[in-house]
N, CA, C and O atoms as a CHARMM CRD file, in Angstrom:
* protein
*
  256
    1    1 UNK  N     -6.30200   4.65300 -10.58500 PROA 1      0.00000
    2    1 UNK  CA    -5.36800   5.66700 -11.01200 PROA 1      0.00000
    3    1 UNK  C     -3.97700   5.41500 -10.42400 PROA 1      0.00000
    4    1 UNK  O     -2.97300   5.61300 -11.10800 PROA 1      0.00000
    5    2 UNK  N     -3.91200   4.97700  -9.15500 PROA 2      0.00000
    6    2 UNK  CA    -2.60100   4.74600  -8.53200 PROA 2      0.00000
    7    2 UNK  C     -1.81300   3.67800  -9.29000 PROA 2      0.00000
    8    2 UNK  O     -0.59600   3.78500  -9.43800 PROA 2      0.00000
    9    3 UNK  N     -2.50800   2.66100  -9.76400 PROA 3      0.00000
   10    3 UNK  CA    -1.83400   1.57800 -10.48900 PROA 3      0.00000
   11    3 UNK  C     -1.14200   2.12400 -11.73200 PROA 3      0.00000
   12    3 UNK  O      0.03100   1.83600 -11.97100 PROA 3      0.00000
   13    4 UNK  N     -1.86200   2.90300 -12.51300 PROA 4      0.00000
   14    4 UNK  CA    -1.30800   3.39200 -13.77100 PROA 4      0.00000
   15    4 UNK  C     -0.23800   4.46500 -13.56000 PROA 4      0.00000
   16    4 UNK  O      0.73500   4.52800 -14.31100 PROA 4      0.00000
   17    5 UNK  N     -0.41300   5.29900 -12.55100 PROA 5      0.00000
   18    5 UNK  CA     0.61400   6.29400 -12.22200 PROA 5      0.00000
   19    5 UNK  C      1.88900   5.58800 -11.74900 PROA 5      0.00000
   20    5 UNK  O      2.99700   5.99700 -12.09800 PROA 5      0.00000
   21    6 UNK  N      1.72600   4.53400 -10.95600 PROA 6      0.00000
   22    6 UNK  CA     2.88100   3.77300 -10.47800 PROA 6      0.00000
   23    6 UNK  C      3.61900   3.11200 -11.62500 PROA 6      0.00000
   24    6 UNK  O      4.84800   3.15100 -11.68300 PROA 6      0.00000
   25    7 UNK  N      2.87900   2.50800 -12.53600 PROA 7      0.00000
   26    7 UNK  CA     3.51200   1.86000 -13.69900 PROA 7      0.00000
   27    7 UNK  C      4.27900   2.88000 -14.53600 PROA 7      0.00000
   28    7 UNK  O      5.36200   2.58300 -15.04100 PROA 7      0.00000
   29    8 UNK  N      3.72600   4.06700 -14.68000 PROA 8      0.00000
   30    8 UNK  CA     4.39700   5.11200 -15.45500 PROA 8      0.00000
   31    8 UNK  C      5.67000   5.57600 -14.74600 PROA 8      0.00000
   32    8 UNK  O      6.69300   5.78800 -15.39700 PROA 8      0.00000
   33    9 UNK  N      5.62100   5.73700 -13.42600 PROA 9      0.00000
   34    9 UNK  CA     6.81300   6.12400 -12.67300 PROA 9      0.00000
   35    9 UNK  C      7.91600   5.06800 -12.81100 PROA 9      0.00000
   36    9 UNK  O      9.09300   5.40700 -12.93300 PROA 9      0.00000
   37   10 UNK  N      7.53200   3.80100 -12.79100 PROA 10     0.00000
   38   10 UNK  CA     8.52000   2.73500 -12.98700 PROA 10     0.00000
   39   10 UNK  C      9.13200   2.81000 -14.38600 PROA 10     0.00000
   40   10 UNK  O     10.32800   2.57800 -14.55800 PROA 10     0.00000
   41   11 UNK  N      8.30200   3.13700 -15.38600 PROA 11     0.00000
   42   11 UNK  CA     8.81100   3.31000 -16.75700 PROA 11     0.00000
   43   11 UNK  C      9.81100   4.45900 -16.83400 PROA 11     0.00000
   44   11 UNK  O     10.78600   4.38900 -17.58300 PROA 11     0.00000
   45   12 UNK  N      9.57000   5.51900 -16.05900 PROA 12     0.00000
   46   12 UNK  CA    10.46000   6.67600 -16.05200 PROA 12     0.00000
   47   12 UNK  C     11.75700   6.42400 -15.30700 PROA 12     0.00000
   48   12 UNK  O     12.66100   7.25900 -15.33500 PROA 12     0.00000
   49   13 UNK  N     11.86000   5.26900 -14.63300 PROA 13     0.00000
   50   13 UNK  CA    13.10100   4.91100 -13.97600 PROA 13     0.00000
   51   13 UNK  C     13.13400   5.05400 -12.46500 PROA 13     0.00000
   52   13 UNK  O     14.17800   4.85900 -11.84300 PROA 13     0.00000
   53   14 UNK  N     12.00500   5.39000 -11.87400 PROA 14     0.00000
   54   14 UNK  CA    11.95500   5.44400 -10.41200 PROA 14     0.00000
   55   14 UNK  C     12.05400   4.01900  -9.87200 PROA 14     0.00000
   56   14 UNK  O     11.54300   3.08300 -10.48700 PROA 14     0.00000
   57   15 UNK  N     12.71000   3.85500  -8.72500 PROA 15     0.00000
   58   15 UNK  CA    12.73700   2.52100  -8.13500 PROA 15     0.00000
   59   15 UNK  C     11.58900   2.41800  -7.12300 PROA 15     0.00000
   60   15 UNK  O     11.08200   3.43700  -6.65500 PROA 15     0.00000
   61   16 UNK  N     11.18000   1.18700  -6.78400 PROA 16     0.00000
   62   16 UNK  CA    10.02800   1.00000  -5.90200 PROA 16     0.00000
   63   16 UNK  C     10.15700   1.66400  -4.52700 PROA 16     0.00000
   64   16 UNK  O      9.13900   1.96400  -3.90400 PROA 16     0.00000
   65   17 UNK  N     11.34600   1.89500  -4.05000 PROA 17     0.00000
   66   17 UNK  CA    11.52900   2.57100  -2.76900 PROA 17     0.00000
   67   17 UNK  C     11.26500   4.06800  -2.83200 PROA 17     0.00000
   68   17 UNK  O     11.15200   4.72200  -1.79500 PROA 17     0.00000
   69   18 UNK  N     11.16400   4.61600  -4.04200 PROA 18     0.00000
   70   18 UNK  CA    10.91100   6.04700  -4.21900 PROA 18     0.00000
   71   18 UNK  C      9.44000   6.35800  -4.47600 PROA 18     0.00000
   72   18 UNK  O      9.05700   7.52500  -4.55300 PROA 18     0.00000
   73   19 UNK  N      8.62100   5.32800  -4.60800 PROA 19     0.00000
   74   19 UNK  CA     7.20300   5.51500  -4.92800 PROA 19     0.00000
   75   19 UNK  C      6.37800   5.26100  -3.67500 PROA 19     0.00000
   76   19 UNK  O      6.41500   4.16600  -3.11300 PROA 19     0.00000
   77   20 UNK  N      5.64100   6.26000  -3.24200 PROA 20     0.00000
   78   20 UNK  CA     4.81400   6.16800  -2.04000 PROA 20     0.00000
   79   20 UNK  C      3.34600   6.04400  -2.42800 PROA 20     0.00000
   80   20 UNK  O      2.86000   6.76300  -3.30100 PROA 20     0.00000
   81   21 UNK  N      2.65000   5.12800  -1.77100 PROA 21     0.00000
   82   21 UNK  CA     1.23700   4.88700  -2.06100 PROA 21     0.00000
   83   21 UNK  C      0.42200   5.00200  -0.77600 PROA 21     0.00000
   84   21 UNK  O      0.83700   4.51300   0.27500 PROA 21     0.00000
   85   22 UNK  N     -0.71600   5.63600  -0.86300 PROA 22     0.00000
   86   22 UNK  CA    -1.63000   5.71900   0.27100 PROA 22     0.00000
   87   22 UNK  C     -2.62700   4.57600   0.15100 PROA 22     0.00000
   88   22 UNK  O     -3.47800   4.58000  -0.73900 PROA 22     0.00000
   89   23 UNK  N     -2.52400   3.60900   1.03500 PROA 23     0.00000
   90   23 UNK  CA    -3.33000   2.39500   0.95400 PROA 23     0.00000
   91   23 UNK  C     -4.48300   2.41800   1.95500 PROA 23     0.00000
   92   23 UNK  O     -4.73000   1.43000   2.64600 PROA 23     0.00000
   93   24 UNK  N     -5.17800   3.53300   2.02900 PROA 24     0.00000
   94   24 UNK  CA    -6.30800   3.63600   2.94300 PROA 24     0.00000
   95   24 UNK  C     -7.36200   2.61900   2.54100 PROA 24     0.00000
   96   24 UNK  O     -7.71000   2.49300   1.36700 PROA 24     0.00000
   97   25 UNK  N     -7.85200   1.91400   3.51000 PROA 25     0.00000
   98   25 UNK  CA    -8.89700   0.92000   3.29300 PROA 25     0.00000
   99   25 UNK  C    -10.00600   1.17200   4.29600 PROA 25     0.00000
  100   25 UNK  O     -9.89900   2.03500   5.16700 PROA 25     0.00000
  101   26 UNK  N    -11.06100   0.40900   4.15600 PROA 26     0.00000
  102   26 UNK  CA   -12.11700   0.48500   5.16600 PROA 26     0.00000
  103   26 UNK  C    -11.56500  -0.04100   6.47600 PROA 26     0.00000
  104   26 UNK  O    -11.15400  -1.19800   6.56700 PROA 26     0.00000
  105   27 UNK  N    -11.55800   0.79000   7.46600 PROA 27     0.00000
  106   27 UNK  CA   -11.02500   0.40400   8.76900 PROA 27     0.00000
  107   27 UNK  C    -12.17200   0.35200   9.76600 PROA 27     0.00000
  108   27 UNK  O    -12.95300   1.29700   9.88000 PROA 27     0.00000
  109   28 UNK  N    -12.26400  -0.74400  10.47500 PROA 28     0.00000
  110   28 UNK  CA   -13.34100  -0.88600  11.45700 PROA 28     0.00000
  111   28 UNK  C    -12.91300  -0.38100  12.82600 PROA 28     0.00000
  112   28 UNK  O    -13.52600   0.53900  13.36700 PROA 28     0.00000
  113   29 UNK  N    -11.87000  -0.97300  13.38900 PROA 29     0.00000
  114   29 UNK  CA   -11.50300  -0.61700  14.76200 PROA 29     0.00000
  115   29 UNK  C    -10.49300   0.52800  14.81300 PROA 29     0.00000
  116   29 UNK  O    -10.52300   1.33000  15.74700 PROA 29     0.00000
  117   30 UNK  N     -9.61200   0.61800  13.84000 PROA 30     0.00000
  118   30 UNK  CA    -8.62100   1.68400  13.79600 PROA 30     0.00000
  119   30 UNK  C     -7.42800   1.50800  14.71900 PROA 30     0.00000
  120   30 UNK  O     -6.58100   2.39700  14.80100 PROA 30     0.00000
  121   31 UNK  N     -7.34400   0.38300  15.41500 PROA 31     0.00000
  122   31 UNK  CA    -6.23200   0.14300  16.33300 PROA 31     0.00000
  123   31 UNK  C     -5.54500  -1.20300  16.09300 PROA 31     0.00000
  124   31 UNK  O     -4.74900  -1.63400  16.92700 PROA 31     0.00000
  125   32 UNK  N     -5.83000  -1.87200  14.98500 PROA 32     0.00000
  126   32 UNK  CA    -5.15000  -3.11300  14.63700 PROA 32     0.00000
  127   32 UNK  C     -5.64000  -4.35400  15.34300 PROA 32     0.00000
  128   32 UNK  O     -4.90800  -5.34000  15.41500 PROA 32     0.00000
  129   33 UNK  N     -6.84900  -4.34300  15.86500 PROA 33     0.00000
  130   33 UNK  CA    -7.38000  -5.51700  16.56500 PROA 33     0.00000
  131   33 UNK  C     -8.21600  -6.41600  15.65500 PROA 33     0.00000
  132   33 UNK  O     -8.14700  -7.64000  15.76200 PROA 33     0.00000
  133   34 UNK  N     -8.99700  -5.82200  14.76800 PROA 34     0.00000
  134   34 UNK  CA    -9.94200  -6.62000  13.97800 PROA 34     0.00000
  135   34 UNK  C     -9.29600  -7.25200  12.74100 PROA 34     0.00000
  136   34 UNK  O     -9.77400  -8.28300  12.26900 PROA 34     0.00000
  137   35 UNK  N     -8.23800  -6.66900  12.21300 PROA 35     0.00000
  138   35 UNK  CA    -7.57000  -7.21500  11.03700 PROA 35     0.00000
  139   35 UNK  C     -8.25600  -6.89500   9.72000 PROA 35     0.00000
  140   35 UNK  O     -7.84600  -7.39600   8.67300 PROA 35     0.00000
  141   36 UNK  N     -9.28200  -6.07900   9.75500 PROA 36     0.00000
  142   36 UNK  CA   -10.02900  -5.76300   8.53400 PROA 36     0.00000
  143   36 UNK  C     -9.17100  -5.02300   7.51200 PROA 36     0.00000
  144   36 UNK  O     -9.41000  -5.13300   6.30900 PROA 36     0.00000
  145   37 UNK  N     -8.20100  -4.28900   7.96600 PROA 37     0.00000
  146   37 UNK  CA    -7.38600  -3.46100   7.07700 PROA 37     0.00000
  147   37 UNK  C     -6.04400  -4.11300   6.72300 PROA 37     0.00000
  148   37 UNK  O     -5.16100  -3.43500   6.19800 PROA 37     0.00000
  149   38 UNK  N     -5.87200  -5.39700   6.99600 PROA 38     0.00000
  150   38 UNK  CA    -4.58900  -6.07500   6.74800 PROA 38     0.00000
  151   38 UNK  C     -4.17600  -5.99500   5.27700 PROA 38     0.00000
  152   38 UNK  O     -4.97900  -6.22700   4.37300 PROA 38     0.00000
  153   39 UNK  N     -2.92900  -5.66800   5.06800 PROA 39     0.00000
  154   39 UNK  CA    -2.31400  -5.67500   3.74200 PROA 39     0.00000
  155   39 UNK  C     -1.03400  -6.46500   3.89900 PROA 39     0.00000
  156   39 UNK  O      0.00100  -5.91800   4.27800 PROA 39     0.00000
  157   40 UNK  N     -1.10600  -7.76600   3.60400 PROA 40     0.00000
  158   40 UNK  CA     0.02500  -8.63900   3.87300 PROA 40     0.00000
  159   40 UNK  C      0.26200  -8.71800   5.36300 PROA 40     0.00000
  160   40 UNK  O     -0.63600  -9.09500   6.11600 PROA 40     0.00000
  161   41 UNK  N      1.46000  -8.36700   5.80000 PROA 41     0.00000
  162   41 UNK  CA     1.78500  -8.39700   7.23100 PROA 41     0.00000
  163   41 UNK  C      1.52400  -7.06600   7.92700 PROA 41     0.00000
  164   41 UNK  O      1.73900  -6.94500   9.13300 PROA 41     0.00000
  165   42 UNK  N      1.06600  -6.07400   7.18200 PROA 42     0.00000
  166   42 UNK  CA     0.87800  -4.73600   7.72500 PROA 42     0.00000
  167   42 UNK  C     -0.57900  -4.46500   8.09600 PROA 42     0.00000
  168   42 UNK  O     -1.50200  -4.87200   7.39000 PROA 42     0.00000
  169   43 UNK  N     -0.76300  -3.77500   9.21000 PROA 43     0.00000
  170   43 UNK  CA    -2.06400  -3.21000   9.56500 PROA 43     0.00000
  171   43 UNK  C     -2.06000  -1.79300   9.01800 PROA 43     0.00000
  172   43 UNK  O     -1.30100  -0.94600   9.49000 PROA 43     0.00000
  173   44 UNK  N     -2.90000  -1.53000   8.03000 PROA 44     0.00000
  174   44 UNK  CA    -2.92200  -0.21100   7.40300 PROA 44     0.00000
  175   44 UNK  C     -3.28800   0.86200   8.42400 PROA 44     0.00000
  176   44 UNK  O     -2.77100   1.97700   8.35700 PROA 44     0.00000
  177   45 UNK  N     -4.16400   0.54300   9.36100 PROA 45     0.00000
  178   45 UNK  CA    -4.60300   1.54600  10.33600 PROA 45     0.00000
  179   45 UNK  C     -3.50000   1.90400  11.32900 PROA 45     0.00000
  180   45 UNK  O     -3.50800   3.00900  11.87200 PROA 45     0.00000
  181   46 UNK  N     -2.56300   1.01100  11.57700 PROA 46     0.00000
  182   46 UNK  CA    -1.51100   1.27700  12.55700 PROA 46     0.00000
  183   46 UNK  C     -0.17900   1.63800  11.90400 PROA 46     0.00000
  184   46 UNK  O      0.51000   2.55000  12.36200 PROA 46     0.00000
  185   47 UNK  N      0.18000   0.93800  10.85400 PROA 47     0.00000
  186   47 UNK  CA     1.50800   1.08900  10.25500 PROA 47     0.00000
  187   47 UNK  C      1.49800   1.91400   8.97800 PROA 47     0.00000
  188   47 UNK  O      2.54500   2.11400   8.36300 PROA 47     0.00000
  189   48 UNK  N      0.36900   2.38100   8.58600 PROA 48     0.00000
  190   48 UNK  CA     0.23200   3.14100   7.35600 PROA 48     0.00000
  191   48 UNK  C     -0.51900   4.42100   7.63600 PROA 48     0.00000
  192   48 UNK  O     -0.41300   4.96500   8.73500 PROA 48     0.00000
  193   49 UNK  N     -1.25500   4.90300   6.69900 PROA 49     0.00000
  194   49 UNK  CA    -1.66900   4.25900   5.46300 PROA 49     0.00000
  195   49 UNK  C     -0.68700   4.42700   4.31100 PROA 49     0.00000
  196   49 UNK  O     -0.94200   3.92300   3.21700 PROA 49     0.00000
  197   50 UNK  N      0.42800   5.12000   4.52300 PROA 50     0.00000
  198   50 UNK  CA     1.38000   5.36000   3.43400 PROA 50     0.00000
  199   50 UNK  C      2.50500   4.33100   3.49800 PROA 50     0.00000
  200   50 UNK  O      3.14700   4.14700   4.53200 PROA 50     0.00000
  201   51 UNK  N      2.72600   3.66000   2.35500 PROA 51     0.00000
  202   51 UNK  CA     3.77500   2.65600   2.22400 PROA 51     0.00000
  203   51 UNK  C      4.53300   2.92000   0.93700 PROA 51     0.00000
  204   51 UNK  O      4.00200   3.52800   0.00800 PROA 51     0.00000
  205   52 UNK  N      5.78100   2.45800   0.88300 PROA 52     0.00000
  206   52 UNK  CA     6.49500   2.49900  -0.39300 PROA 52     0.00000
  207   52 UNK  C      6.07300   1.28600  -1.19300 PROA 52     0.00000
  208   52 UNK  O      5.64700   0.27600  -0.63300 PROA 52     0.00000
  209   53 UNK  N      6.19300   1.38900  -2.49100 PROA 53     0.00000
  210   53 UNK  CA     5.88900   0.24500  -3.34700 PROA 53     0.00000
  211   53 UNK  C      6.78700  -0.93100  -2.99700 PROA 53     0.00000
  212   53 UNK  O      6.36500  -2.08400  -3.08100 PROA 53     0.00000
  213   54 UNK  N      8.01000  -0.64800  -2.61100 PROA 54     0.00000
  214   54 UNK  CA     8.95700  -1.69200  -2.23100 PROA 54     0.00000
  215   54 UNK  C      8.43600  -2.52800  -1.05700 PROA 54     0.00000
  216   54 UNK  O      8.65900  -3.73800  -1.01500 PROA 54     0.00000
  217   55 UNK  N      7.75000  -1.89600  -0.11300 PROA 55     0.00000
  218   55 UNK  CA     7.21500  -2.60100   1.04900 PROA 55     0.00000
  219   55 UNK  C      6.07000  -3.53900   0.69300 PROA 55     0.00000
  220   55 UNK  O      5.93900  -4.60400   1.29600 PROA 55     0.00000
  221   56 UNK  N      5.24600  -3.16700  -0.26900 PROA 56     0.00000
  222   56 UNK  CA     4.00500  -3.90900  -0.49500 PROA 56     0.00000
  223   56 UNK  C      3.88000  -4.55700  -1.86700 PROA 56     0.00000
  224   56 UNK  O      2.86000  -5.18900  -2.14500 PROA 56     0.00000
  225   57 UNK  N      4.87200  -4.42500  -2.72600 PROA 57     0.00000
  226   57 UNK  CA     4.71700  -4.89500  -4.10100 PROA 57     0.00000
  227   57 UNK  C      4.53000  -6.41000  -4.22400 PROA 57     0.00000
  228   57 UNK  O      3.97900  -6.87400  -5.22200 PROA 57     0.00000
  229   58 UNK  N      4.96800  -7.17600  -3.25100 PROA 58     0.00000
  230   58 UNK  CA     4.85600  -8.63200  -3.34300 PROA 58     0.00000
  231   58 UNK  C      3.51500  -9.16800  -2.84800 PROA 58     0.00000
  232   58 UNK  O      3.24300 -10.36100  -2.98400 PROA 58     0.00000
  233   59 UNK  N      2.68400  -8.31600  -2.28300 PROA 59     0.00000
  234   59 UNK  CA     1.39100  -8.76900  -1.77900 PROA 59     0.00000
  235   59 UNK  C      0.35100  -8.70200  -2.89800 PROA 59     0.00000
  236   59 UNK  O      0.28800  -7.71800  -3.63500 PROA 59     0.00000
  237   60 UNK  N     -0.46100  -9.75100  -3.02000 PROA 60     0.00000
  238   60 UNK  CA    -1.49200  -9.73700  -4.06900 PROA 60     0.00000
  239   60 UNK  C     -2.58000  -8.71900  -3.74900 PROA 60     0.00000
  240   60 UNK  O     -2.80100  -8.36500  -2.59100 PROA 60     0.00000
  241   61 UNK  N     -3.23500  -8.27000  -4.77000 PROA 61     0.00000
  242   61 UNK  CA    -4.42500  -7.40800  -4.65700 PROA 61     0.00000
  243   61 UNK  C     -4.15600  -6.04100  -4.04600 PROA 61     0.00000
  244   61 UNK  O     -5.03800  -5.49200  -3.38600 PROA 61     0.00000
  245   62 UNK  N     -2.97400  -5.47200  -4.24000 PROA 62     0.00000
  246   62 UNK  CA    -2.74100  -4.12500  -3.69600 PROA 62     0.00000
  247   62 UNK  C     -3.51600  -3.07700  -4.49000 PROA 62     0.00000
  248   62 UNK  O     -3.72100  -1.96500  -4.00500 PROA 62     0.00000
  249   63 UNK  N     -3.94200  -3.41200  -5.68800 PROA 63     0.00000
  250   63 UNK  CA    -4.63600  -2.42300  -6.51500 PROA 63     0.00000
  251   63 UNK  C     -6.14400  -2.50900  -6.35400 PROA 63     0.00000
  252   63 UNK  O     -6.86700  -1.78600  -7.03900 PROA 63     0.00000
  253   64 UNK  N     -6.63200  -3.34400  -5.49700 PROA 64     0.00000
  254   64 UNK  CA    -8.09000  -3.46700  -5.33500 PROA 64     0.00000
  255   64 UNK  C     -8.60400  -2.64800  -4.19900 PROA 64     0.00000
  256   64 UNK  O     -9.80700  -2.64500  -3.93500 PROA 64     0.00000
């Protein structure tokens, strides 16, 4: 659902810095040690889970 809502917001003219996504993933340690929640250079458990589309749009598999 987030993928399609994001695409629609982009169609409406929102820029990627105005779109916020909650990228909660399965987190094992919750303190950024295990790397299980890595999204590109970000640890979702420490630096998220909310990111702008602008921050993460270049990383593959953000919709999985």
